[in-house]
C-alpha positions as CSV (number, residue, x, y, z in Angstrom):
1,X,-114.7,-53.6,156.3
2,X,-118.4,-54.3,156.4
3,X,-117.8,-58.1,157.4
4,X,-117.1,-57.1,160.9
5,X,-119.9,-54.6,161.4
6,X,-119.6,-50.9,162.1
7,X,-118.6,-51.0,165.2
8,X,-115.8,-52.7,165.1
9,X,-113.5,-49.6,164.6
10,X,-110.6,-48.0,165.6
11,X,-112.3,-46.6,169.0
12,X,-113.7,-49.9,169.9
13,X,-110.0,-51.6,169.2
14,X,-108.5,-49.0,171.1
15,X,-111.0,-49.6,174.2
16,X,-110.0,-53.6,174.3
17,X,-106.4,-52.8,174.3
18,X,-106.7,-50.5,176.9
19,X,-108.8,-52.6,179.2
20,X,-106.2,-55.6,178.4
21,X,-103.4,-53.4,179.4
22,X,-101.5,-53.1,176.0
23,X,-100.5,-56.7,176.5
24,X,-101.2,-60.1,174.8
25,X,-103.9,-61.8,177.1
26,X,-101.9,-65.3,176.1
27,X,-98.3,-64.4,176.3
28,X,-98.2,-61.1,178.1
29,X,-96.0,-59.4,175.0
30,X,-97.0,-55.8,175.4
31,X,-97.9,-53.7,172.5
32,X,-94.2,-51.9,172.0
33,X,-92.5,-55.4,172.3
34,X,-95.1,-56.3,169.2
35,X,-94.0,-53.8,166.9
36,X,-97.2,-52.7,166.3
37,X,-100.8,-52.3,167.8
38,X,-102.1,-55.3,169.2
39,X,-105.1,-57.2,166.9
40,X,-108.3,-57.3,168.4
41,X,-109.5,-61.0,168.3
42,X,-112.8,-62.3,168.3
43,X,-113.3,-64.9,170.9
44,X,-115.8,-67.1,169.3
45,X,-114.4,-66.2,166.1
46,X,-117.8,-64.2,165.1
47,X,-116.6,-61.0,163.3
48,X,-120.3,-60.0,163.5
49,X,-119.9,-60.3,167.4
50,X,-118.3,-56.8,168.5
51,X,-119.7,-57.5,172.3
52,X,-116.9,-56.1,174.7
53,X,-116.5,-59.4,176.0
54,X,-116.1,-61.1,172.9
55,X,-112.9,-59.1,172.0
56,X,-109.3,-59.8,173.4
57,X,-106.1,-58.0,172.8
58,X,-103.2,-60.4,170.9
59,X,-100.1,-59.8,169.6
60,X,-99.5,-61.1,166.1
61,X,-97.7,-64.4,166.8
62,X,-100.4,-65.5,169.2
63,X,-103.3,-64.2,166.8
64,X,-101.8,-66.5,164.2
65,X,-101.9,-69.3,166.3
66,X,-105.8,-68.8,167.2
67,X,-106.6,-69.8,163.6
68,X,-106.2,-73.4,164.2
69,X,-107.8,-76.0,166.9
70,X,-110.4,-73.2,167.6
71,X,-112.1,-75.1,169.9
72,X,-108.6,-75.1,172.4
73,X,-108.7,-71.4,171.9
74,X,-112.0,-70.6,173.0
75,X,-111.9,-72.5,176.1
76,X,-108.7,-70.7,177.2
77,X,-110.2,-67.0,175.8
78,X,-113.4,-67.5,177.8
79,X,-111.3,-68.0,180.7
80,X,-109.2,-65.2,180.6
81,X,-112.2,-63.0,179.9
82,X,-114.2,-64.2,182.9
83,X,-111.2,-63.5,185.2
84,X,-111.4,-59.8,183.8
85,X,-115.0,-59.4,184.4
């Protein structure tokens, strides 16, 4: 999907899941509990910004929640990602 840029591939997504220990950064649900691979979410909602520090692993349930009240989630995600670096 060119909407995301060519670098947003399965290898990059796997790198983010690995960095986040295969757990949803919001609720802590594991990839196994999620029943599928964790989603990789763009923190700033810019699908072209595929920098590692702009990507975060989320379970499906939490990923759906992040589509509303984006400013609220942006603050939460930035705190979470800065704690990692």
